[in-house]
Structure formats: C-alpha cells, structure tokens
MARROVEX-257928 format. One line per field, with one value per residue (C-alpha): residue in three letters; x, y, z. Coordinates in Angstrom, 1 decimal. Layout:
residues N
kolse = c(ALA:...)
X = c(X:...)
Y = c(Y:...)
Z = c(Z:...)
end
This chain:
residues 593
kolse = c(MET:GLY:GLY:PRO:PRO:TYR:ASP:CYS:LEU:ALA:ASN:PRO:LEU:GLY:ALA:VAL:ARG:LEU:ALA:PHE:GLU:LYS:ALA:ILE:GLY:SER:GLU:LEU:GLU:THR:PRO:SER:THR:HIS:PRO:SER:ALA:PHE:ASN:GLY:LYS:ASP:TRP:GLY:ALA:LEU:GLU:LEU:PHE:ARG:HIS:PHE:LEU:PHE:GLN:GLU:SER:GLY:LEU:SER:GLN:VAL:PRO:ILE:LEU:ASN:PRO:LYS:THR:LEU:ARG:TRP:VAL:GLN:PRO:ASN:SER:LEU:VAL:ARG:TYR:ARG:GLY:MET:ILE:GLN:ASP:MET:LEU:GLY:ASN:GLU:PHE:TYR:ALA:GLY:ALA:TYR:LYS:ASP:GLY:ASN:LEU:TRP:ARG:THR:ASN:LYS:PHE:MET:ASP:VAL:SER:GLN:TYR:PRO:MET:GLY:SER:SER:PRO:ASP:MET:CYS:ILE:TRP:GLU:ARG:ARG:LEU:LEU:TYR:CYS:VAL:PRO:VAL:PRO:GLY:GLN:ASN:SER:TRP:THR:GLU:PRO:SER:SER:GLU:MET:GLU:PRO:ASN:TRP:SER:SER:GLN:THR:ARG:GLU:LYS:ARG:ARG:ARG:MET:ASP:ASP:GLU:ASP:ASN:ASP:PRO:MET:ASP:LEU:VAL:PRO:ASP:ASP:GLU:ILE:LYS:SER:SER:PRO:ILE:THR:LYS:LYS:MET:ARG:GLU:ASP:GLY:LEU:PRO:SER:PRO:SER:GLN:SER:ARG:ASP:THR:LYS:THR:THR:SER:SER:SER:SER:ILE:THR:SER:THR:PHE:GLN:SER:VAL:ASP:LYS:ASP:ASN:LEU:PRO:CYS:LEU:VAL:LYS:ILE:TYR:ASP:SER:PRO:GLU:SER:GLU:LEU:LYS:LEU:ASN:ASP:VAL:PHE:GLU:PHE:ILE:GLY:VAL:LEU:THR:PHE:ASP:SER:GLU:LEU:ALA:VAL:GLU:LYS:ASP:ASP:ASN:ASP:GLU:LEU:SER:ASN:SER:PHE:TYR:ASP:ASP:ALA:LEU:VAL:HIS:LEU:PRO:PRO:ASN:LYS:VAL:PRO:ARG:LEU:HIS:CYS:LEU:ILE:HIS:ARG:LYS:LEU:ALA:VAL:GLN:ASP:PHE:LEU:PRO:GLY:SER:PRO:ILE:ILE:GLN:PRO:LYS:PRO:HIS:LEU:VAL:LYS:GLU:THR:ARG:GLU:ALA:LEU:PHE:ARG:HIS:LEU:THR:ALA:VAL:LEU:GLY:ASN:ASP:GLU:VAL:ALA:ALA:HIS:PHE:VAL:LEU:LEU:HIS:LEU:LEU:SER:LYS:VAL:HIS:ALA:ARG:VAL:ASP:ASP:VAL:ALA:VAL:GLY:LYS:LEU:SER:LEU:ASN:LEU:THR:GLY:LEU:ASN:LYS:GLU:SER:VAL:SER:VAL:PHE:GLY:THR:ARG:LEU:SER:ASP:THR:PHE:LYS:ASN:LEU:LEU:PRO:PHE:THR:ASN:CYS:MET:PRO:LEU:THR:LEU:GLU:TYR:LEU:ASN:ILE:ALA:SER:LEU:ALA:PRO:LYS:LYS:ASP:TYR:GLN:ALA:ASN:ARG:LEU:VAL:PRO:GLY:VAL:LEU:GLN:LEU:PRO:GLU:GLY:SER:HIS:LEU:MET:VAL:ASP:GLU:THR:ARG:LEU:GLU:SER:GLY:SER:LEU:ASN:SER:THR:GLY:ILE:GLU:ASN:THR:LYS:LEU:LEU:LYS:ASN:LEU:ILE:GLU:PHE:GLN:LYS:VAL:GLU:TYR:ASP:PHE:GLN:TYR:TYR:LYS:VAL:GLU:MET:ALA:THR:ASP:VAL:GLN:LEU:LEU:ILE:PHE:SER:GLU:GLY:LYS:SER:ASN:ILE:VAL:PRO:ALA:ASP:VAL:ILE:VAL:PRO:PHE:GLN:PRO:SER:CYS:LEU:GLU:SER:THR:GLU:MET:PRO:VAL:ALA:GLU:ALA:LEU:GLU:GLY:TRP:ARG:TRP:TYR:LEU:ALA:THR:VAL:ARG:SER:LEU:PRO:HIS:SER:ILE:GLY:SER:GLU:ILE:GLN:LYS:VAL:VAL:GLU:ASP:ASP:LEU:VAL:ALA:ALA:ARG:GLN:MET:ASP:ARG:SER:LEU:GLY:SER:ARG:ASP:PHE:SER:ARG:TRP:LEU:THR:MET:ALA:ARG:LEU:ILE:SER:SER:SER:PHE:GLY:GLU:THR:SER:LEU:SER:LYS:GLU:HIS:TRP:GLU:MET:ALA:LYS:GLU:MET:GLU:ARG:LEU:ARG:ARG:GLU:ARG:LEU:LYS)
X = c(4.4:6.2:5.5:5.4:8.6:9.2:9.2:7.8:9.1:12.7:13.3:11.1:13.4:12.9:9.1:9.8:12.0:9.5:6.7:8.9:9.9:6.3:5.4:8.3:8.7:12.0:12.4:13.8:12.0:8.9:7.2:4.4:6.7:9.4:10.3:9.9:6.1:6.5:8.0:5.8:3.6:3.3:3.8:2.1:4.7:2.6:-0.4:1.8:2.7:-0.8:-2.1:0.7:0.3:-3.5:-5.1:-2.7:-2.2:1.5:1.7:2.2:5.2:7.0:9.5:9.3:12.5:14.0:17.3:16.7:15.5:18.2:20.8:19.3:17.0:18.3:19.4:17.1:14.3:10.8:10.5:8.1:9.1:6.9:8.0:7.4:8.6:11.1:12.6:12.0:15.3:13.8:14.0:16.7:17.2:18.3:18.8:15.4:15.7:18.5:19.4:21.6:22.2:18.7:17.1:15.7:16.6:15.2:16.9:13.6:13.6:17.4:20.4:22.9:22.3:22.5:24.0:26.7:25.0:28.0:27.5:24.6:22.4:19.4:18.7:15.6:16.2:13.4:12.8:12.1:11.6:13.8:12.3:14.2:12.1:12.5:10.6:7.7:8.9:7.7:6.3:5.6:6.8:3.3:2.6:5.3:3.7:5.1:7.8:8.2:10.9:14.3:14.1:16.8:18.8:21.9:25.2:26.7:24.2:24.7:28.5:28.1:25.9:28.5:31.3:29.2:28.5:32.2:33.1:30.6:27.9:26.3:23.9:23.5:27.2:26.9:30.4:30.8:32.5:34.7:35.7:32.3:32.7:30.2:28.0:26.1:23.2:22.0:21.9:19.6:16.8:15.6:13.1:15.7:18.5:21.9:25.5:27.0:28.8:32.0:32.3:35.6:36.5:36.6:33.0:31.9:33.7:32.0:28.6:29.1:30.1:26.9:25.0:26.7:25.8:22.2:21.6:23.6:20.5:18.8:18.3:20.7:18.1:16.0:16.6:16.2:15.5:16.0:12.8:12.7:9.3:8.2:5.2:3.3:1.7:3.5:0.3:0.1:3.1:3.6:6.1:5.4:2.9:3.2:3.4:4.1:6.3:6.6:9.5:12.9:15.6:19.1:21.5:24.8:28.3:29.7:27.7:30.3:30.0:33.1:32.6:34.7:35.5:34.9:31.4:30.1:26.5:26.9:27.1:26.2:23.4:25.8:27.3:25.8:27.6:24.7:22.5:25.2:24.0:26.2:24.2:26.0:24.8:21.3:19.2:17.4:13.9:12.7:9.0:6.5:3.4:2.8:-0.2:-0.8:-1.3:-3.8:-3.8:-6.0:-3.3:-1.0:-3.4:-1.8:-4.2:-7.3:-10.4:-12.4:-15.5:-18.4:-18.6:-21.9:-23.2:-23.4:-19.9:-18.5:-20.2:-18.8:-15.3:-15.6:-16.6:-13.7:-11.2:-12.6:-12.2:-8.6:-7.8:-9.5:-7.3:-4.2:-5.0:-5.5:-9.3:-9.7:-12.8:-13.0:-9.4:-10.1:-13.1:-11.0:-8.1:-10.5:-11.9:-8.4:-7.4:-10.3:-9.7:-8.4:-8.5:-11.4:-11.7:-9.9:-11.7:-9.3:-6.7:-8.9:-8.2:-11.6:-11.7:-8.4:-8.6:-5.2:-5.2:-3.2:-3.2:-2.2:-1.2:1.7:5.3:8.4:7.5:3.9:4.8:7.4:4.4:1.4:3.3:5.1:1.8:0.1:3.2:3.2:-0.6:-0.4:2.5:0.3:-2.8:-1.5:0.7:3.0:3.8:6.5:7.7:9.3:11.1:10.4:13.4:15.1:18.2:16.1:14.3:17.5:19.3:16.6:15.9:12.1:11.5:13.0:15.5:16.7:20.5:21.2:24.8:23.8:20.5:18.7:15.9:17.4:14.7:13.3:11.5:8.1:8.3:5.6:3.0:-0.7:-2.1:1.0:0.7:3.1:3.4:5.1:6.5:6.7:7.3:11.1:11.0:12.8:13.2:15.9:16.6:15.7:18.1:17.0:16.6:14.5:12.3:11.8:11.0:8.3:6.7:6.8:5.1:2.4:1.8:1.5:-1.0:-3.1:-3.2:-1.8:0.9:4.7:6.9:9.6:12.7:13.9:16.5:15.2:11.5:9.3:6.6:3.7:3.0:-0.4:-0.2:-2.5:-0.8:-2.5:-0.8:-0.9:0.9:1.9:2.5:2.2:0.1:-1.4:1.1:2.1:4.5:2.0:-1.5:-3.9:-7.5:-8.6:-7.0:-7.9:-6.6:-5.4:-6.8:-5.9:-7.1:-5.1:-1.4:-1.7:-0.3:-2.5:-2.2:-1.2:-4.3:-4.5:-3.6:-7.2:-8.3:-5.5:-6.4:-10.0:-9.0:-6.7:-9.4:-11.9:-9.6:-8.7:-12.2:-14.2:-11.7:-12.5:-16.3:-18.2:-20.4:-23.2:-25.6:-29.3:-31.4:-33.4:-30.4:-28.7:-31.4:-31.0:-27.2:-27.7:-30.2:-27.8:-24.9:-26.9:-28.0:-24.4:-23.2:-25.8:-24.7:-21.0:-19.8:-16.2:-17.2:-16.2:-16.2:-13.2:-15.2:-18.2:-16.1:-14.5:-18.0:-19.1:-15.9:-16.4:-20.0:-19.0:-16.3:-18.6:-21.1:-18.5:-17.1:-20.4:-20.3:-22.9:-22.6:-25.0:-25.3:-28.1:-29.4:-28.1:-24.5:-24.8:-25.9:-22.9:-20.6:-22.0:-21.7:-18.1:-17.4:-19.1:-17.0:-13.9:-14.6:-15.4:-11.9:-10.4:-12.0)
Y = c(-38.6:-35.5:-33.2:-33.9:-35.4:-32.1:-28.3:-26.4:-23.1:-23.9:-27.0:-26.8:-29.0:-31.8:-31.6:-31.7:-34.7:-36.5:-36.0:-37.2:-40.3:-41.1:-40.6:-42.5:-45.2:-46.4:-49.6:-50.1:-48.1:-49.6:-48.3:-46.8:-44.8:-43.6:-39.9:-38.9:-39.1:-36.1:-33.7:-30.6:-32.1:-31.9:-35.0:-33.8:-31.3:-28.2:-29.6:-29.8:-26.1:-24.9:-26.7:-25.1:-21.6:-21.2:-23.8:-23.7:-19.9:-20.3:-17.5:-14.9:-16.8:-16.7:-13.8:-11.3:-11.0:-7.5:-5.9:-5.9:-9.5:-10.7:-10.2:-12.8:-15.1:-18.6:-20.1:-23.0:-21.7:-20.6:-16.9:-14.5:-12.0:-9.3:-7.7:-6.8:-9.1:-6.9:-9.4:-13.0:-14.8:-17.8:-21.5:-23.6:-27.3:-29.1:-32.6:-32.9:-36.5:-39.0:-42.4:-42.7:-46.4:-47.9:-44.7:-41.9:-38.4:-35.0:-31.6:-29.8:-26.4:-26.6:-24.9:-27.6:-31.3:-32.4:-35.8:-36.7:-37.5:-39.1:-39.9:-42.4:-42.6:-42.9:-39.2:-37.1:-33.7:-31.2:-27.5:-24.3:-20.7:-17.8:-14.5:-11.4:-9.5:-6.2:-4.3:-2.4:0.9:3.8:1.5:3.6:2.5:2.2:-0.7:-2.9:-5.7:-6.0:-8.7:-11.1:-10.4:-12.0:-15.7:-17.3:-18.8:-20.8:-18.9:-20.6:-19.0:-15.6:-15.9:-16.8:-13.7:-11.6:-12.8:-12.2:-8.6:-8.1:-9.2:-6.8:-4.7:-4.0:-6.7:-4.9:-5.1:-7.7:-9.0:-11.2:-14.5:-15.3:-18.7:-20.4:-23.5:-24.7:-27.8:-29.6:-30.5:-27.1:-24.9:-21.9:-21.5:-18.1:-16.6:-14.3:-16.8:-17.1:-16.9:-20.3:-22.1:-22.0:-18.2:-16.8:-15.9:-12.2:-12.3:-13.9:-11.3:-8.5:-10.1:-10.3:-6.7:-5.8:-7.6:-5.6:-2.3:-3.4:-3.5:-0.5:1.7:-0.3:1.4:-0.1:0.1:-2.4:-6.0:-7.8:-11.5:-14.3:-16.3:-19.9:-21.0:-24.7:-26.4:-23.1:-22.1:-19.2:-17.3:-17.0:-14.7:-11.7:-8.9:-6.0:-8.0:-7.8:-11.1:-12.5:-15.5:-18.0:-20.5:-21.8:-19.1:-19.6:-16.8:-18.0:-16.5:-19.9:-21.5:-23.0:-22.0:-23.7:-27.2:-30.3:-31.6:-35.1:-34.2:-32.1:-32.0:-31.3:-27.5:-27.0:-24.6:-21.7:-22.5:-19.5:-16.2:-14.3:-15.0:-15.5:-13.3:-14.5:-16.3:-14.3:-11.1:-11.7:-14.2:-17.1:-18.1:-21.5:-20.7:-23.1:-20.9:-17.6:-15.2:-12.0:-9.0:-6.2:-2.8:-4.1:-6.5:-3.5:-2.2:-3.6:-4.3:-2.9:-5.0:-6.1:-3.9:-3.9:-0.5:0.5:3.8:5.6:4.5:5.4:8.8:9.7:8.7:10.6:13.8:13.6:12.9:15.7:18.1:17.1:17.4:20.8:22.0:20.6:22.5:25.8:25.7:25.1:22.9:22.5:21.2:19.0:17.4:16.6:15.3:12.9:11.6:11.3:9.1:6.8:6.4:3.2:1.5:-0.9:-1.7:-1.3:-0.6:-0.6:1.9:3.6:3.0:3.4:4.8:6.7:10.3:12.0:15.5:18.7:21.4:24.6:28.1:26.8:27.9:26.8:28.6:27.4:23.8:23.8:24.5:22.7:20.1:19.0:18.9:16.8:14.5:13.9:13.3:10.8:9.0:8.5:7.4:5.3:2.2:3.2:6.8:8.2:11.7:12.9:16.2:17.1:19.3:19.5:17.8:15.0:14.4:14.3:11.7:9.7:6.0:6.0:2.8:-0.6:-1.8:-5.2:-5.8:-8.7:-8.9:-9.5:-11.0:-8.8:-6.3:-3.1:-1.4:2.0:4.7:3.9:0.2:0.5:-2.0:-1.5:0.9:3.2:7.0:9.3:13.0:15.0:18.5:20.5:23.9:23.6:23.0:25.7:26.4:24.4:21.6:18.0:15.4:12.0:10.6:13.6:13.2:9.5:10.2:12.8:10.2:7.7:10.0:11.0:7.3:6.5:9.3:8.9:5.1:3.8:1.9:1.9:0.8:-1.5:-1.3:-4.7:-3.0:-4.7:-4.1:-2.5:-4.1:-2.1:-3.1:-2.1:-0.4:1.4:4.5:7.5:10.7:14.2:17.0:20.4:23.2:26.9:26.6:23.6:20.8:20.0:17.3:15.4:16.3:15.2:14.2:17.1:20.5:22.5:26.0:25.9:28.7:28.4:31.0:30.0:29.2:27.8:24.4:21.4:19.2:15.6:13.3:10.8:7.2:6.1:8.6:7.6:3.9:4.8:6.8:4.1:1.6:3.9:4.6:0.9:-0.4:2.2:2.1:-1.6:-1.3:-2.4:0.2:0.3:2.7:1.8:2.2:5.1:7.3:6.3:8.0:11.2:11.2:10.8:13.7:15.9:15.1:15.9:19.2:20.1:19.3:21.6:24.5:23.9:22.4:22.1:19.3:15.9:12.2:12.7:15.3:13.1:10.2:12.3:13.4:9.8:8.9:11.7:10.7:7.1:8.2:10.5:7.7:5.3:7.9:7.7:3.9:3.5:0.9:2.4:6.0:8.2:11.4:13.3:12.2:12.9:16.5:16.8:15.8:18.4:21.1:20.2:20.4:23.8:25.2:23.9:25.4:28.8:28.8:28.0:31.2)
Z = c(35.4:34.2:31.2:27.5:25.9:24.0:24.7:21.7:23.1:24.1:21.9:18.8:16.8:19.4:18.7:15.0:15.4:17.6:15.1:12.3:14.1:14.9:11.2:9.7:12.4:13.8:11.8:8.3:5.6:4.0:0.9:2.9:5.2:2.8:3.6:0.0:0.7:3.1:0.5:0.5:3.3:7.0:9.0:12.2:13.5:12.7:14.6:17.7:17.4:16.5:19.6:21.8:20.3:20.0:22.2:25.1:24.8:24.1:21.6:24.3:25.6:22.3:22.2:19.4:17.5:17.4:18.2:21.9:22.3:19.9:22.7:24.9:22.8:22.5:19.1:17.9:20.1:18.9:18.1:16.3:13.7:12.2:9.0:5.3:2.5:0.8:-1.5:-2.7:-3.1:-4.9:-3.9:-2.2:-2.3:0.8:2.2:3.9:5.1:5.2:6.6:9.8:10.0:10.1:11.2:9.1:10.2:9.0:8.4:8.0:9.8:10.2:8.6:9.4:10.1:13.7:12.7:10.1:6.8:5.1:1.4:1.7:-1.4:0.9:0.9:0.0:-1.5:-0.7:-1.4:0.5:-0.3:0.8:1.8:2.9:5.3:7.1:9.8:8.2:6.8:8.9:11.7:14.8:18.2:19.8:17.5:19.0:21.1:24.6:24.8:27.7:30.3:29.5:30.5:32.6:29.8:30.7:31.4:28.4:26.1:27.7:27.3:23.6:23.1:24.9:22.7:19.6:20.7:21.5:17.9:16.3:17.8:14.4:13.2:9.9:8.9:6.1:5.4:2.3:2.7:-0.3:1.1:0.3:-1.8:-4.4:-3.9:-6.6:-4.2:-3.0:-6.1:-5.5:-8.1:-9.1:-11.5:-13.2:-13.4:-11.8:-12.9:-13.5:-10.7:-12.8:-12.6:-11.6:-8.0:-9.0:-10.2:-7.0:-4.9:-6.9:-6.4:-2.7:-2.5:-4.3:-1.6:1.1:-0.6:-1.0:2.7:3.8:3.6:6.3:9.6:12.1:14.8:12.9:12.3:8.9:8.8:6.2:6.5:5.1:4.0:3.8:2.2:1.4:-1.9:-3.6:-3.9:-0.1:0.3:-2.0:-2.2:0.3:2.3:6.1:7.9:11.3:11.0:13.9:13.6:14.7:15.1:13.8:14.8:16.1:15.8:16.2:13.3:10.9:7.3:6.0:4.7:5.0:1.5:2.9:4.2:1.3:2.4:6.1:5.7:2.0:2.7:2.3:-1.1:-3.0:-2.3:-3.8:-0.8:1.7:4.5:7.4:10.1:12.8:11.2:9.8:11.7:9.9:10.8:9.7:9.5:11.0:10.9:9.2:9.1:7.1:9.3:8.8:10.4:13.3:14.2:15.1:17.8:21.0:23.8:21.9:22.5:19.5:19.6:17.2:15.4:16.8:15.4:18.8:19.8:16.4:16.4:19.9:18.8:15.5:17.3:19.7:16.9:14.8:17.6:18.1:14.3:14.3:17.2:15.5:12.3:14.0:14.2:10.5:10.5:6.7:6.6:9.6:7.8:4.7:6.8:8.6:5.3:4.0:7.0:6.3:2.6:1.1:-2.3:-2.1:-5.8:-9.1:-12.4:-15.3:-14.2:-11.6:-8.0:-6.4:-2.9:-2.7:-1.5:-1.7:-0.1:-1.0:1.7:0.0:1.3:3.4:3.4:5.1:8.4:8.6:7.7:10.5:12.8:11.3:9.3:12.5:14.4:11.8:11.5:15.2:15.2:12.4:14.1:17.2:15.2:12.3:12.3:9.3:8.6:6.3:5.3:2.1:1.8:-1.8:-2.8:-6.1:-4.8:-3.3:-6.6:-8.5:-6.3:-4.4:-5.3:-5.1:-7.0:-6.2:-8.8:-9.7:-9.4:-11.6:-10.6:-7.0:-8.0:-5.5:-5.5:-4.2:-2.1:-2.9:-0.8:-2.4:-1.6:1.1:2.3:2.1:4.7:4.7:5.0:3.1:3.9:1.1:1.9:-1.3:0.4:0.1:-3.6:-5.6:-9.3:-11.1:-13.5:-13.1:-14.3:-15.7:-12.2:-11.1:-14.2:-13.5:-9.8:-10.7:-13.0:-10.2:-7.8:-10.3:-11.1:-7.4:-6.5:-9.6:-10.1:-6.8:-8.6:-8.4:-11.3:-10.2:-12.5:-13.7:-16.1:-19.2:-18.4:-15.7:-13.6:-12.1:-8.5:-7.1:-3.7:-1.3:0.2:1.6:0.4:2.0:0.3:1.8:-0.8:-1.3:-4.5:-6.2:-6.5:-10.1:-9.2:-7.0:-8.2:-5.5:-5.7:-3.3:-3.1:0.1:0.8:4.4:6.6:10.3:12.7:15.8:16.4:19.9:20.4:21.3:24.4:24.0:24.1:26.9:26.2:26.4:23.8:21.4:21.7:20.9:17.8:16.5:16.9:15.1:12.1:11.7:12.1:10.2:7.3:6.7:6.8:3.7:2.0:-0.6:-2.2:-2.3:-5.4:-4.0:-3.0:-6.2:-8.2:-6.0:-6.6:-10.4:-10.6:-8.5:-10.8:-13.9:-12.4:-11.4:-14.9:-16.4:-14.1:-14.6:-17.8:-16.5:-14.1:-15.3:-14.3:-12.0:-10.0:-9.7:-8.7:-6.0:-4.7:-4.4:-2.6:-0.2:0.4:1.1:3.5:5.3:5.7:6.9:9.4:11.2:11.2:8.5:5.8:3.3:1.9:3.3:1.8:4.9:4.3:0.5:1.4:3.7:0.9:-1.4:1.3:2.0:-1.7:-1.9:1.0:-0.6:-4.0:-2.3:-0.9:-4.3:-5.7)
end
C-alpha cells in the first residue's frame, strides 16, 4: 500500500512535522500535550532519522555538502557536512511552536516558518546554538568520502541553482546586508555581550564590514557552514573539534531576508547583522544528528582490522623502508620520523604534555629542503589526514596571524594559522630564516610557537585577556642548525646518502600505512613492574655517567620506548624495545658530537 508518509532524505521537514503532529495531537491543546513541554527535548523525530540512517543504511545515500555538491543538492533536503568548529556564535531564540487556528505548528529545524504565524500569543520561544564550521585545515583530498551521483532533481531546482550561479559564482563572498531590521523576539545571546539594539546605523555597517573581512582568508575552494544545534549539551561540542553534522540544508538565493512590518516574526531569524551571513552565500544546516570524528573516520574504504602483531610488524617494515628511501637511505632519521608520526598527547601532568615527540631535522639548507622537504611533505600528505606547512621567514613571523583573536566589534573569533584540530601535522621550514629584527607581532609569534611545541597549547587573544587552548599537533622542523625559535623534543642531524627519487607507492600500500598509523597511534600502553625496575636502574646509571642528563631527557627516552613498542603493535613495554630506544638515542647523540 505504498511507502511511508514521509521521505527522510528528500523531505526531512515532512518527517519532522509528522512526528510533531503525532506527539502534540491535532486537537485543541491540553495541558499534557502543550508544546512548551518539548523545549530542549526530542518528540520522536530523531528516532525516525536514526532508524533511516543507521538501521536502513540510509547514511550512504545522504549527499556530503561541499562546493561540488552544492551546485545540485536540493534546499530543505538531508545533507552531511564534515568540518571543524571554528567559532561559536552563541545562542539564538526562535519561535519553536505556534498555533495556526486549532493546530499547533513547529519551526524547529527551519529558518523561516512555512505557515503565517500572525501575532497570536499562543507561541513557544525556544533556543538553539550557532556554530560556524569550516573544512578541516590542511585536510588532504584522499580523506574525502565518495559522494553519490547527482540525483535527478526537478528542472525547477536546477534552474534556481543556475540563476544563483549566474548572480555570483563565489560562495565565500560575504556581502553585509544593511537593511536588516531589529526584532524583540530573536535577540542573539553571546558569552562576551553584544552592542545594544539601539546602536546607530553607522555602527551596524562597520560591524558587518568586519564580518566580511573575517572570512576573506578562507580558501574559496572550501565551503563554510553555519550549523544550528538543537537540544544538545554544550559540553558535547567544543571549539576546534571535528564533527560530522547531518541535518536539513538551507541554501537558497531566493530566501527572503526582508521582513514585513505587519508580520514581525515570519522572517525574524536575520535581525542581527553581527551574524548575518547571507543564506545564499553561506549554507545553513539545521542539525539533527552529530558525531565527533577521529582520525580513523577519515580512512575511506578501510576495513576495521584488529592490530595483530604479525600484521602490524609487516606493515611497519614496509612503511619504514619507504620512509628510509624518501630520506635518502638515512635509517636513523627514518626511525625517528616513524616514531614522530606515531606520537600523540595521551596525558597531561601539570604543564607537561605526555606523549608528544616533536622532531628537528638539522643539517638542511634551502637546496636540500627543496628535495627532501618536498618528498616528506608529499609523503605526509598521502599518509596523514591533516597536514600543514609553515615557511618560517622573518617577514612571515612579523606579519602572520598565528593565534585566533577576538574581534569584539564583529563579535567574532578571527581564525589564526595555529587554530588546528587534534591530530594535525605541522611542518616548519626554518632554512629560509635570515638575520633581522622582529617586530612586536614577530616576538609574539615566536612565543606562540614555543608554547605550542613545548606545552601543546595555543594562546587565544581575547584582547583583554588570553585563554590557553590545549591542542595535539605533531611538529617537524627543518633547519641548518638547532632551531632556537621552535626547540623540538628530538634533534637529529640529517645524513642522506642517496639523492635518487622514490617511486609512488601503490594504492593498496598507502591504505595499509594509513590504517597502521591511525590504529597504532591509538593503542593503549603500560609498563609492567618488572621492566619498570630495569628502566629505573638504567636511568640511574645513565645519570651517574653523564650529569648533564635531566628529567626531560629521561621523559624523552620513555616516550621513545613506548612509541617503539606501539610501532610493533605491543601494548606493554618489553626489555627488547627498551634496549632499542637506548640504541636509537646512542646513535642520535653520536651524530650530535
């Protein structure tokens, strides 16, 4: 007798409306079914979507929102968006439910009401959070999941898209709208406060211009998204976290933003110029379901395999051979690069980020970096989901915006280069750094880099105060001598013996290495009481032989030993791997002499 009365993919708002009507009933309101009881709660709509997405395998049918799919995806349909939370815009009030005659309607998961609301006192004001999300900085192309083929949307929708493209092909051109009128119902609430609604028109124009400049640094090949979050605890979503949001798309060149004075509430969602990102420029996504993504979630098509020791060992050997070839047959450097790629912050004790292993390859100049630096950069782009490069020149230090800064005039967090998500890799090229003077910006940037590499923290500038944000970024530095600007945990003089280029690995090998790095990096690890006694005795003996050794050296040895053990798929330290760590340290110190 036909299909279900709703289509979660093409008509998600119909499914929401159906669930609401079932929950509220179609008769006159009763105390037990008043919509105010639904504020902050789900009335059954999310269960419909969870069933469709995860039990009926509908997730693969949901298009992924990006610049390509945006040209054909249908407004008010279900989409997926993967991105990093770059800014939290605060909360927004909206008319969540209202009475249309004897029927209750809902505006949840919508920008604009589908029915006239009038000025009825029977109205429920609800709240939602606004997140400004961007594609993950440095995300490599192989991580992009394959999108479905373009569906056969109606010709009307295609024509609308075509007109939108003719008007402006640049989805990142944020044009402020000075004609927005204020509404007493939908005042945005923010942690840092807002200018009063009675501000002059000139002030409002300046604020809008600040918004425009805030986003001009965004890559035009990427697509930002304003995500609206419903009924979710604030602790679930944090700045710089990477999420997949599944929800209702609003992106329409014909969406009205001017209000009728006689129907104040109908389009009052755009009353605040400070967050007015035009809906025909920056898509809105009314989130139904969200999930935090880990590195493993960016491995397309990779099967979930248990990290069995023999399989891990084979993959390790193949990857090590490849790294050795990339590094001109320098096995010592290849060993340290492998450990560096497996490092992560797994604990914080006071100001110590336990588990990090930043690496400084020395003995490089402009010419050798152009060879080996390029090789390593290409290798990391093929192996790691998020990779970034920083050309550390005097000019760059003096003008770059490394830390995010709060713009109180626009009430926005202006992004910085070091606003990176957990699991990012940052390659710093110091070989082009020449002598000269640092200005105040350059001095501040050097402090930011030292703070990042030593404590894995970045100071966000809120003008009147600074906030330290914990991060987990792998740093690799190229330099001629020991870097004083970015002092790494491990300094390895680079000694290649071969300049021949390496062949591109086959796709199957790359998939295996990606799986290896993502899986092994997340393995738990411990040190048994027996081997702990061996380690303690060796550290005491080393201290007696060399009084210059300190706690930082011993911490580095333990980190190296743990990473060596993990690189073989082991979850507890063995004497064999402890001896390997000591031998690697011996070879490294010999080179330093």
